[in-house]
C-alpha positions as CSV (number, residue, x, y, z in Angstrom):
1,M,149.2,100.3,68.4
2,D,150.7,103.6,70.2
3,P,149.1,106.8,69.8
4,V,151.0,108.1,67.0
5,E,150.0,104.8,64.8
6,T,146.7,105.4,65.8
7,V,147.0,109.4,64.5
8,I,148.6,108.3,61.1
9,A,146.4,105.9,60.5
10,W,142.8,107.9,60.8
11,S,144.8,110.7,59.6
12,I,143.0,110.0,55.6
13,P,139.6,108.7,57.0
14,A,139.2,111.9,59.2
15,G,140.6,114.2,56.3
16,T,137.7,112.4,54.6
17,L,134.7,113.1,56.6
18,L,135.7,116.5,57.2
19,L,135.9,117.3,53.5
20,V,132.7,115.7,52.9
21,A,131.2,117.8,55.6
22,V,132.4,121.3,54.5
23,G,131.1,119.9,51.0
24,G,127.8,119.4,52.6
25,F,127.7,122.8,54.2
26,E,129.1,124.8,51.3
27,L,126.2,123.3,49.3
28,I,123.5,124.3,52.0
29,R,125.1,127.5,51.9
30,K,125.0,128.1,48.3
31,K,121.0,126.7,48.4
32,R,120.2,129.7,51.1
33,G,122.2,132.6,49.4
34,K,124.3,133.5,46.6
35,R,127.8,132.4,47.3
36,T,129.8,132.9,44.5
37,G,133.7,131.6,44.0
38,T,135.4,128.3,44.0
39,P,134.2,126.0,47.1
40,L,136.6,125.6,49.7
41,A,136.1,121.6,49.5
42,A,136.6,121.9,46.0
43,T,139.8,123.7,46.4
44,C,141.2,121.5,49.3
45,S,140.2,118.2,46.8
46,D,142.4,120.0,44.0
47,E,145.4,120.5,46.2
48,V,145.6,116.5,47.8
49,T,144.9,115.8,43.8
50,A,147.8,118.4,43.5
51,M,150.4,116.5,45.7
52,F,150.5,113.1,43.9
53,Y,149.5,114.1,40.6
54,G,151.6,116.7,38.8
55,T,149.6,116.8,35.9
56,K,146.7,118.5,38.2
57,R,149.5,120.9,39.2
58,L,149.7,122.3,35.5
59,E,145.9,122.0,35.2
60,L,145.3,124.1,38.4
61,E,148.1,126.2,37.0
62,H,147.0,126.8,33.5
63,R,143.4,127.5,34.8
64,D,144.2,130.5,36.9
65,S,146.5,131.6,34.1
66,V,142.8,131.6,31.7
67,S,141.0,132.9,34.3
68,M,143.1,136.0,34.3
69,M,142.8,136.7,30.3
70,R,140.9,139.1,29.1
71,Q,138.0,137.7,27.4
72,E,137.1,139.5,24.0
73,D,133.6,138.5,22.3
74,A,134.8,136.4,19.4
75,Q,131.2,135.9,17.9
76,G,128.5,138.2,17.0
77,A,128.1,140.7,14.7
78,P,130.9,143.9,13.7
79,P,131.0,146.9,15.1
80,D,129.4,148.5,12.5
81,A,126.0,145.8,11.7
82,D,122.4,146.9,13.0
83,L,121.0,143.6,12.6
84,E,117.6,145.0,13.8
85,R,117.5,146.9,10.3
86,G,119.5,144.1,8.4
87,V,122.6,147.1,7.5
88,I,126.0,146.9,7.6
89,R,128.2,149.1,6.7
90,L,131.8,148.3,5.4
91,R,134.8,150.9,5.6
92,P,137.5,150.4,3.2
93,D,140.2,151.1,5.8
94,V,139.0,147.7,7.9
95,V,140.8,144.8,6.2
């Protein structure tokens, strides 16, 4: 085997081992401190999966657009309700 074939043959196993090592490092780092956000290993595996599956790319784009949307509380009491006392004020102009 020439060196180019060897590099190509070992690229996928080496990439997988590197991804596992980065994931392990991120787990250790997460347990020690307050780490927020998407881990690098998850982002890399998502992007590799998106290369081979078009639906994964659609899922990632949808996830990004949903994360940018404003979240409104759909559940809970209306603003004119006092649940502590059990009193609700109804205004006639609000339907």
